[in-house]
TORKOL-4160 file (C-alpha; in steps of 0.2 Angstrom, whole numbers, padded with zeros to 4 digits, m for minus):
341
<pt num="1" X="m0158" Y="m0395" Z="0069"/>
<pt num="2" X="m0175" Y="m0389" Z="0076"/>
<pt num="3" X="m0167" Y="m0383" Z="0092"/>
<pt num="4" X="m0154" Y="m0373" Z="0082"/>
<pt num="5" X="m0168" Y="m0365" Z="0072"/>
<pt num="6" X="m0178" Y="m0361" Z="0088"/>
<pt num="7" X="m0162" Y="m0354" Z="0096"/>
<pt num="8" X="m0158" Y="m0343" Z="0081"/>
<pt num="9" X="m0176" Y="m0337" Z="0081"/>
<pt num="10" X="m0176" Y="m0333" Z="0099"/>
<pt num="11" X="m0160" Y="m0323" Z="0097"/>
<pt num="12" X="m0168" Y="m0313" Z="0083"/>
<pt num="13" X="m0182" Y="m0309" Z="0094"/>
<pt num="14" X="m0171" Y="m0303" Z="0108"/>
<pt num="15" X="m0161" Y="m0292" Z="0096"/>
<pt num="16" X="m0177" Y="m0285" Z="0089"/>
<pt num="17" X="m0183" Y="m0281" Z="0106"/>
<pt num="18" X="m0167" Y="m0273" Z="0111"/>
<pt num="19" X="m0166" Y="m0262" Z="0096"/>
<pt num="20" X="m0184" Y="m0257" Z="0099"/>
<pt num="21" X="m0179" Y="m0249" Z="0116"/>
<pt num="22" X="m0163" Y="m0241" Z="0109"/>
<pt num="23" X="m0164" Y="m0222" Z="0109"/>
<pt num="24" X="m0170" Y="m0215" Z="0092"/>
<pt num="25" X="m0153" Y="m0208" Z="0088"/>
<pt num="26" X="m0145" Y="m0225" Z="0089"/>
<pt num="27" X="m0157" Y="m0233" Z="0078"/>
<pt num="28" X="m0156" Y="m0219" Z="0065"/>
<pt num="29" X="m0137" Y="m0219" Z="0066"/>
<pt num="30" X="m0137" Y="m0238" Z="0063"/>
<pt num="31" X="m0147" Y="m0236" Z="0048"/>
<pt num="32" X="m0137" Y="m0221" Z="0042"/>
<pt num="33" X="m0153" Y="m0212" Z="0039"/>
<pt num="34" X="m0150" Y="m0193" Z="0043"/>
<pt num="35" X="m0167" Y="m0188" Z="0038"/>
<pt num="36" X="m0174" Y="m0199" Z="0052"/>
<pt num="37" X="m0163" Y="m0191" Z="0065"/>
<pt num="38" X="m0169" Y="m0174" Z="0059"/>
<pt num="39" X="m0187" Y="m0179" Z="0060"/>
<pt num="40" X="m0185" Y="m0186" Z="0077"/>
<pt num="41" X="m0176" Y="m0170" Z="0082"/>
<pt num="42" X="m0191" Y="m0160" Z="0077"/>
<pt num="43" X="m0202" Y="m0171" Z="0087"/>
<pt num="44" X="m0191" Y="m0167" Z="0102"/>
<pt num="45" X="m0193" Y="m0149" Z="0098"/>
<pt num="46" X="m0179" Y="m0141" Z="0107"/>
<pt num="47" X="m0161" Y="m0143" Z="0112"/>
<pt num="48" X="m0152" Y="m0136" Z="0128"/>
<pt num="49" X="m0134" Y="m0131" Z="0126"/>
<pt num="50" X="m0122" Y="m0127" Z="0140"/>
<pt num="51" X="m0108" Y="m0116" Z="0135"/>
<pt num="52" X="m0096" Y="m0104" Z="0141"/>
<pt num="53" X="m0095" Y="m0096" Z="0124"/>
<pt num="54" X="m0099" Y="m0077" Z="0124"/>
<pt num="55" X="m0117" Y="m0072" Z="0121"/>
<pt num="56" X="m0113" Y="m0064" Z="0104"/>
<pt num="57" X="m0107" Y="m0081" Z="0098"/>
<pt num="58" X="m0122" Y="m0091" Z="0105"/>
<pt num="59" X="m0134" Y="m0078" Z="0100"/>
<pt num="60" X="m0128" Y="m0079" Z="0082"/>
<pt num="61" X="m0129" Y="m0098" Z="0083"/>
<pt num="62" X="m0146" Y="m0098" Z="0090"/>
<pt num="63" X="m0152" Y="m0086" Z="0076"/>
<pt num="64" X="m0145" Y="m0095" Z="0062"/>
<pt num="65" X="m0149" Y="m0112" Z="0068"/>
<pt num="66" X="m0167" Y="m0109" Z="0071"/>
<pt num="67" X="m0168" Y="m0101" Z="0054"/>
<pt num="68" X="m0159" Y="m0116" Z="0046"/>
<pt num="69" X="m0169" Y="m0129" Z="0055"/>
<pt num="70" X="m0186" Y="m0123" Z="0059"/>
<pt num="71" X="m0195" Y="m0133" Z="0072"/>
<pt num="72" X="m0181" Y="m0135" Z="0084"/>
<pt num="73" X="m0178" Y="m0121" Z="0097"/>
<pt num="74" X="m0160" Y="m0119" Z="0104"/>
<pt num="75" X="m0159" Y="m0114" Z="0122"/>
<pt num="76" X="m0143" Y="m0109" Z="0129"/>
<pt num="77" X="m0137" Y="m0109" Z="0147"/>
<pt num="78" X="m0121" Y="m0099" Z="0150"/>
<pt num="79" X="m0110" Y="m0101" Z="0165"/>
<pt num="80" X="m0092" Y="m0101" Z="0171"/>
<pt num="81" X="m0083" Y="m0118" Z="0168"/>
<pt num="82" X="m0082" Y="m0124" Z="0186"/>
<pt num="83" X="m0100" Y="m0122" Z="0191"/>
<pt num="84" X="m0106" Y="m0128" Z="0173"/>
<pt num="85" X="m0096" Y="m0144" Z="0174"/>
<pt num="86" X="m0102" Y="m0147" Z="0192"/>
<pt num="87" X="m0120" Y="m0145" Z="0186"/>
<pt num="88" X="m0117" Y="m0157" Z="0171"/>
<pt num="89" X="m0111" Y="m0170" Z="0183"/>
<pt num="90" X="m0125" Y="m0168" Z="0195"/>
<pt num="91" X="m0138" Y="m0170" Z="0180"/>
<pt num="92" X="m0129" Y="m0186" Z="0175"/>
<pt num="93" X="m0129" Y="m0193" Z="0192"/>
<pt num="94" X="m0148" Y="m0189" Z="0195"/>
<pt num="95" X="m0154" Y="m0192" Z="0178"/>
<pt num="96" X="m0161" Y="m0175" Z="0178"/>
<pt num="97" X="m0168" Y="m0166" Z="0162"/>
<pt num="98" X="m0154" Y="m0154" Z="0158"/>
<pt num="99" X="m0141" Y="m0151" Z="0145"/>
<pt num="100" X="m0141" Y="m0161" Z="0129"/>
<pt num="101" X="m0123" Y="m0155" Z="0123"/>
<pt num="102" X="m0109" Y="m0144" Z="0129"/>
<pt num="103" X="m0097" Y="m0133" Z="0121"/>
<pt num="104" X="m0083" Y="m0128" Z="0132"/>
<pt num="105" X="m0065" Y="m0123" Z="0133"/>
<pt num="106" X="m0063" Y="m0137" Z="0146"/>
<pt num="107" X="m0058" Y="m0150" Z="0133"/>
<pt num="108" X="m0049" Y="m0160" Z="0146"/>
<pt num="109" X="m0066" Y="m0164" Z="0154"/>
<pt num="110" X="m0073" Y="m0168" Z="0137"/>
<pt num="111" X="m0058" Y="m0180" Z="0134"/>
<pt num="112" X="m0061" Y="m0189" Z="0151"/>
<pt num="113" X="m0080" Y="m0191" Z="0147"/>
<pt num="114" X="m0075" Y="m0198" Z="0130"/>
<pt num="115" X="m0064" Y="m0211" Z="0139"/>
<pt num="116" X="m0078" Y="m0215" Z="0150"/>
<pt num="117" X="m0089" Y="m0219" Z="0135"/>
<pt num="118" X="m0102" Y="m0206" Z="0139"/>
<pt num="119" X="m0101" Y="m0195" Z="0124"/>
<pt num="120" X="m0109" Y="m0198" Z="0107"/>
<pt num="121" X="m0099" Y="m0196" Z="0091"/>
<pt num="122" X="m0106" Y="m0183" Z="0079"/>
<pt num="123" X="m0116" Y="m0192" Z="0066"/>
<pt num="124" X="m0122" Y="m0179" Z="0054"/>
<pt num="125" X="m0116" Y="m0175" Z="0036"/>
<pt num="126" X="m0104" Y="m0161" Z="0042"/>
<pt num="127" X="m0095" Y="m0173" Z="0053"/>
<pt num="128" X="m0089" Y="m0183" Z="0038"/>
<pt num="129" X="m0079" Y="m0168" Z="0031"/>
<pt num="130" X="m0073" Y="m0161" Z="0047"/>
<pt num="131" X="m0054" Y="m0160" Z="0047"/>
<pt num="132" X="m0046" Y="m0174" Z="0057"/>
<pt num="133" X="m0033" Y="m0163" Z="0064"/>
<pt num="134" X="m0047" Y="m0155" Z="0074"/>
<pt num="135" X="m0055" Y="m0170" Z="0082"/>
<pt num="136" X="m0049" Y="m0176" Z="0099"/>
<pt num="137" X="m0055" Y="m0194" Z="0096"/>
<pt num="138" X="m0071" Y="m0199" Z="0088"/>
<pt num="139" X="m0083" Y="m0189" Z="0100"/>
<pt num="140" X="m0074" Y="m0172" Z="0103"/>
<pt num="141" X="m0073" Y="m0160" Z="0089"/>
<pt num="142" X="m0063" Y="m0144" Z="0091"/>
<pt num="143" X="m0076" Y="m0131" Z="0085"/>
<pt num="144" X="m0066" Y="m0115" Z="0085"/>
<pt num="145" X="m0049" Y="m0108" Z="0091"/>
<pt num="146" X="m0047" Y="m0091" Z="0099"/>
<pt num="147" X="m0032" Y="m0080" Z="0104"/>
<pt num="148" X="m0031" Y="m0071" Z="0120"/>
<pt num="149" X="m0026" Y="m0053" Z="0118"/>
<pt num="150" X="m0025" Y="m0036" Z="0126"/>
<pt num="151" X="m0039" Y="m0023" Z="0125"/>
<pt num="152" X="m0037" Y="m0005" Z="0129"/>
<pt num="153" X="m0048" Y="0011" Z="0129"/>
<pt num="154" X="m0042" Y="0023" Z="0116"/>
<pt num="155" X="m0050" Y="0038" Z="0125"/>
<pt num="156" X="m0039" Y="0035" Z="0140"/>
<pt num="157" X="m0023" Y="0028" Z="0132"/>
<pt num="158" X="m0016" Y="0038" Z="0118"/>
<pt num="159" X="0001" Y="0029" Z="0116"/>
<pt num="160" X="m0003" Y="0012" Z="0108"/>
<pt num="161" X="0000" Y="m0003" Z="0119"/>
<pt num="162" X="0012" Y="m0016" Z="0111"/>
<pt num="163" X="0012" Y="m0030" Z="0123"/>
<pt num="164" X="0011" Y="m0036" Z="0141"/>
<pt num="165" X="0026" Y="m0026" Z="0147"/>
<pt num="166" X="0016" Y="m0010" Z="0146"/>
<pt num="167" X="0006" Y="m0016" Z="0161"/>
<pt num="168" X="0021" Y="m0014" Z="0172"/>
<pt num="169" X="0021" Y="0005" Z="0169"/>
<pt num="170" X="0020" Y="0014" Z="0186"/>
<pt num="171" X="0006" Y="0026" Z="0180"/>
<pt num="172" X="m0005" Y="0011" Z="0176"/>
<pt num="173" X="m0005" Y="0005" Z="0194"/>
<pt num="174" X="m0023" Y="0000" Z="0200"/>
<pt num="175" X="m0030" Y="0006" Z="0184"/>
<pt num="176" X="m0031" Y="m0009" Z="0173"/>
<pt num="177" X="m0041" Y="m0026" Z="0173"/>
<pt num="178" X="m0036" Y="m0044" Z="0175"/>
<pt num="179" X="m0046" Y="m0060" Z="0177"/>
<pt num="180" X="m0049" Y="m0072" Z="0192"/>
<pt num="181" X="m0045" Y="m0090" Z="0190"/>
<pt num="182" X="m0062" Y="m0095" Z="0183"/>
<pt num="183" X="m0057" Y="m0109" Z="0172"/>
<pt num="184" X="m0042" Y="m0120" Z="0167"/>
<pt num="185" X="m0039" Y="m0108" Z="0152"/>
<pt num="186" X="m0035" Y="m0094" Z="0164"/>
<pt num="187" X="m0024" Y="m0105" Z="0175"/>
<pt num="188" X="m0014" Y="m0110" Z="0160"/>
<pt num="189" X="m0013" Y="m0092" Z="0154"/>
<pt num="190" X="m0006" Y="m0086" Z="0170"/>
<pt num="191" X="0007" Y="m0100" Z="0170"/>
<pt num="192" X="0011" Y="m0096" Z="0152"/>
<pt num="193" X="0014" Y="m0078" Z="0156"/>
<pt num="194" X="0029" Y="m0082" Z="0167"/>
<pt num="195" X="0036" Y="m0094" Z="0154"/>
<pt num="196" X="0034" Y="m0081" Z="0140"/>
<pt num="197" X="0038" Y="m0065" Z="0149"/>
<pt num="198" X="0050" Y="m0070" Z="0163"/>
<pt num="199" X="0048" Y="m0081" Z="0179"/>
<pt num="200" X="0044" Y="m0065" Z="0189"/>
<pt num="201" X="0031" Y="m0057" Z="0177"/>
<pt num="202" X="0015" Y="m0062" Z="0186"/>
<pt num="203" X="0023" Y="m0056" Z="0203"/>
<pt num="204" X="0026" Y="m0039" Z="0195"/>
<pt num="205" X="0009" Y="m0039" Z="0187"/>
<pt num="206" X="0001" Y="m0042" Z="0204"/>
<pt num="207" X="0011" Y="m0028" Z="0212"/>
<pt num="208" X="0002" Y="m0016" Z="0200"/>
<pt num="209" X="m0014" Y="m0020" Z="0209"/>
<pt num="210" X="m0025" Y="m0023" Z="0195"/>
<pt num="211" X="m0044" Y="m0024" Z="0197"/>
<pt num="212" X="m0051" Y="m0042" Z="0196"/>
<pt num="213" X="m0065" Y="m0047" Z="0185"/>
<pt num="214" X="m0072" Y="m0064" Z="0181"/>
<pt num="215" X="m0068" Y="m0069" Z="0163"/>
<pt num="216" X="m0066" Y="m0058" Z="0147"/>
<pt num="217" X="m0083" Y="m0051" Z="0145"/>
<pt num="218" X="m0084" Y="m0041" Z="0161"/>
<pt num="219" X="m0066" Y="m0035" Z="0160"/>
<pt num="220" X="m0068" Y="m0030" Z="0142"/>
<pt num="221" X="m0085" Y="m0021" Z="0145"/>
<pt num="222" X="m0076" Y="m0012" Z="0160"/>
<pt num="223" X="m0063" Y="m0006" Z="0148"/>
<pt num="224" X="m0075" Y="0000" Z="0135"/>
<pt num="225" X="m0085" Y="0009" Z="0149"/>
<pt num="226" X="m0069" Y="0018" Z="0155"/>
<pt num="227" X="m0069" Y="0009" Z="0172"/>
<pt num="228" X="m0052" Y="0003" Z="0168"/>
<pt num="229" X="m0039" Y="0009" Z="0155"/>
<pt num="230" X="m0036" Y="m0008" Z="0148"/>
<pt num="231" X="m0038" Y="m0027" Z="0152"/>
<pt num="232" X="m0023" Y="m0038" Z="0151"/>
<pt num="233" X="m0035" Y="m0053" Z="0147"/>
<pt num="234" X="m0047" Y="m0052" Z="0133"/>
<pt num="235" X="m0053" Y="m0061" Z="0117"/>
<pt num="236" X="m0061" Y="m0057" Z="0101"/>
<pt num="237" X="m0077" Y="m0065" Z="0106"/>
<pt num="238" X="m0079" Y="m0052" Z="0120"/>
<pt num="239" X="m0071" Y="m0037" Z="0111"/>
<pt num="240" X="m0078" Y="m0038" Z="0093"/>
<pt num="241" X="m0097" Y="m0035" Z="0098"/>
<pt num="242" X="m0092" Y="m0020" Z="0107"/>
<pt num="243" X="m0081" Y="m0013" Z="0093"/>
<pt num="244" X="m0096" Y="m0016" Z="0081"/>
<pt num="245" X="m0107" Y="m0005" Z="0093"/>
<pt num="246" X="m0093" Y="0009" Z="0092"/>
<pt num="247" X="m0085" Y="0006" Z="0108"/>
<pt num="248" X="m0068" Y="0016" Z="0110"/>
<pt num="249" X="m0057" Y="0001" Z="0112"/>
<pt num="250" X="m0043" Y="m0007" Z="0102"/>
<pt num="251" X="m0037" Y="m0025" Z="0101"/>
<pt num="252" X="m0019" Y="m0030" Z="0103"/>
<pt num="253" X="m0013" Y="m0047" Z="0097"/>
<pt num="254" X="0003" Y="m0051" Z="0106"/>
<pt num="255" X="0019" Y="m0060" Z="0100"/>
<pt num="256" X="0022" Y="m0072" Z="0108"/>
<pt num="257" X="0003" Y="m0076" Z="0109"/>
<pt num="258" X="m0008" Y="m0088" Z="0118"/>
<pt num="259" X="m0025" Y="m0096" Z="0113"/>
<pt num="260" X="m0038" Y="m0109" Z="0117"/>
<pt num="261" X="m0050" Y="m0121" Z="0109"/>
<pt num="262" X="m0069" Y="m0123" Z="0111"/>
<pt num="263" X="m0073" Y="m0142" Z="0110"/>
<pt num="264" X="m0090" Y="m0150" Z="0109"/>
<pt num="265" X="m0098" Y="m0165" Z="0117"/>
<pt num="266" X="m0114" Y="m0174" Z="0114"/>
<pt num="267" X="m0120" Y="m0180" Z="0131"/>
<pt num="268" X="m0124" Y="m0198" Z="0132"/>
<pt num="269" X="m0137" Y="m0195" Z="0145"/>
<pt num="270" X="m0146" Y="m0181" Z="0135"/>
<pt num="271" X="m0165" Y="m0181" Z="0135"/>
<pt num="272" X="m0165" Y="m0174" Z="0117"/>
<pt num="273" X="m0151" Y="m0184" Z="0108"/>
<pt num="274" X="m0158" Y="m0181" Z="0091"/>
<pt num="275" X="m0159" Y="m0162" Z="0092"/>
<pt num="276" X="m0142" Y="m0162" Z="0100"/>
<pt num="277" X="m0135" Y="m0171" Z="0085"/>
<pt num="278" X="m0144" Y="m0159" Z="0073"/>
<pt num="279" X="m0137" Y="m0144" Z="0082"/>
<pt num="280" X="m0120" Y="m0151" Z="0082"/>
<pt num="281" X="m0121" Y="m0154" Z="0064"/>
<pt num="282" X="m0126" Y="m0136" Z="0061"/>
<pt num="283" X="m0111" Y="m0130" Z="0071"/>
<pt num="284" X="m0099" Y="m0141" Z="0061"/>
<pt num="285" X="m0106" Y="m0135" Z="0044"/>
<pt num="286" X="m0099" Y="m0120" Z="0035"/>
<pt num="287" X="m0115" Y="m0110" Z="0039"/>
<pt num="288" X="m0113" Y="m0114" Z="0057"/>
<pt num="289" X="m0095" Y="m0110" Z="0057"/>
<pt num="290" X="m0098" Y="m0093" Z="0048"/>
<pt num="291" X="m0111" Y="m0089" Z="0062"/>
<pt num="292" X="m0098" Y="m0093" Z="0075"/>
<pt num="293" X="m0084" Y="m0083" Z="0068"/>
<pt num="294" X="m0095" Y="m0068" Z="0065"/>
<pt num="295" X="m0085" Y="m0052" Z="0061"/>
<pt num="296" X="m0068" Y="m0059" Z="0064"/>
<pt num="297" X="m0055" Y="m0063" Z="0076"/>
<pt num="298" X="m0060" Y="m0081" Z="0079"/>
<pt num="299" X="m0053" Y="m0095" Z="0069"/>
<pt num="300" X="m0063" Y="m0109" Z="0061"/>
<pt num="301" X="m0055" Y="m0126" Z="0058"/>
<pt num="302" X="m0064" Y="m0126" Z="0041"/>
<pt num="303" X="m0056" Y="m0117" Z="0026"/>
<pt num="304" X="m0064" Y="m0103" Z="0017"/>
<pt num="305" X="m0075" Y="m0097" Z="0031"/>
<pt num="306" X="m0078" Y="m0078" Z="0029"/>
<pt num="307" X="m0068" Y="m0067" Z="0042"/>
<pt num="308" X="m0060" Y="m0082" Z="0050"/>
<pt num="309" X="m0043" Y="m0080" Z="0058"/>
<pt num="310" X="m0029" Y="m0092" Z="0053"/>
<pt num="311" X="m0032" Y="m0107" Z="0064"/>
<pt num="312" X="m0014" Y="m0113" Z="0060"/>
<pt num="313" X="m0007" Y="m0097" Z="0067"/>
<pt num="314" X="m0015" Y="m0099" Z="0085"/>
<pt num="315" X="m0005" Y="m0109" Z="0097"/>
<pt num="316" X="m0018" Y="m0116" Z="0109"/>
<pt num="317" X="m0013" Y="m0123" Z="0125"/>
<pt num="318" X="m0014" Y="m0142" Z="0129"/>
<pt num="319" X="m0025" Y="m0145" Z="0144"/>
<pt num="320" X="m0017" Y="m0162" Z="0148"/>
<pt num="321" X="m0002" Y="m0152" Z="0153"/>
<pt num="322" X="m0012" Y="m0145" Z="0168"/>
<pt num="323" X="m0017" Y="m0160" Z="0178"/>
<pt num="324" X="m0025" Y="m0156" Z="0196"/>
<pt num="325" X="m0008" Y="m0155" Z="0205"/>
<pt num="326" X="m0002" Y="m0142" Z="0192"/>
<pt num="327" X="m0018" Y="m0132" Z="0193"/>
<pt num="328" X="m0017" Y="m0132" Z="0212"/>
<pt num="329" X="0001" Y="m0126" Z="0212"/>
<pt num="330" X="m0003" Y="m0111" Z="0200"/>
<pt num="331" X="m0019" Y="m0107" Z="0210"/>
<pt num="332" X="m0009" Y="m0106" Z="0226"/>
<pt num="333" X="0004" Y="m0095" Z="0218"/>
<pt num="334" X="m0010" Y="m0084" Z="0211"/>
<pt num="335" X="m0019" Y="m0082" Z="0228"/>
<pt num="336" X="m0002" Y="m0078" Z="0236"/>
<pt num="337" X="0002" Y="m0065" Z="0223"/>
<pt num="338" X="m0014" Y="m0057" Z="0219"/>
<pt num="339" X="m0025" Y="m0058" Z="0235"/>
<pt num="340" X="m0011" Y="m0051" Z="0245"/>
<pt num="341" X="m0011" Y="m0035" Z="0235"/>
């Protein structure tokens, strides 16, 4: 009997010691004390976000988050998906002080990290009311949906563009923009074009000798500046801020259409796990979603967000349909078509 008591007492000590060395976020979550998480986050003082979201979105999130939660500074590192994910893996393997969370269109990467058990589940109040349809497992919320679209310069094109077929007009040869293969989203979009517009559409598009840019921001800015007459690959996050500044551009949402998701991940190796939780909670709140959506064109998973597009109307591609071998095949096809022109 005495030995059993000692054994139980020893176990209790071991458990107490183990809990004492858990990260503060784990202790706070176990007790269900969100105030403790916020307090610990303010002691951490800052949170580092890695994201491919356009600066207009991350600038709004930074402004509104720091106003809503004084004492925690949001730092944003923006980079194309490939280099960004490589940087994250390097930080993880070396235990370097880097990103605390990531928001990316590379949701398949997030899915894989979730399967590895290296992402933390969102634990804030906003997570409890987040729509289940926009969770990819317990640890990966879909934070927004966005359609890809066409943008053209209204000073240079007087007959309104109606769809992708317009880019095959002989007079547009060498005068419009497209994007290089900077992410799985772009790879999927080029693959989708041939499925939606005809099996030889990308070959015809390549024969038009478009100018190549990396991503939607540079190609949309080039359109607004008149460097090109239009871009075949744009999105509201890139176009709306230019429209708000009076740029002579117009957005065209195509039918059929194509879209993508931004997913979020709380990194298990983060140096500031509490601040990461607090920022993720903000993004998943109505206030954070309103900041993300801004003036419109972007869809929030939450209902009743001002200016939000209809999330149910956006058909976002499924990254699991693009495993490495499919990505390789599309990339080889793209290189053959576009780099030879």
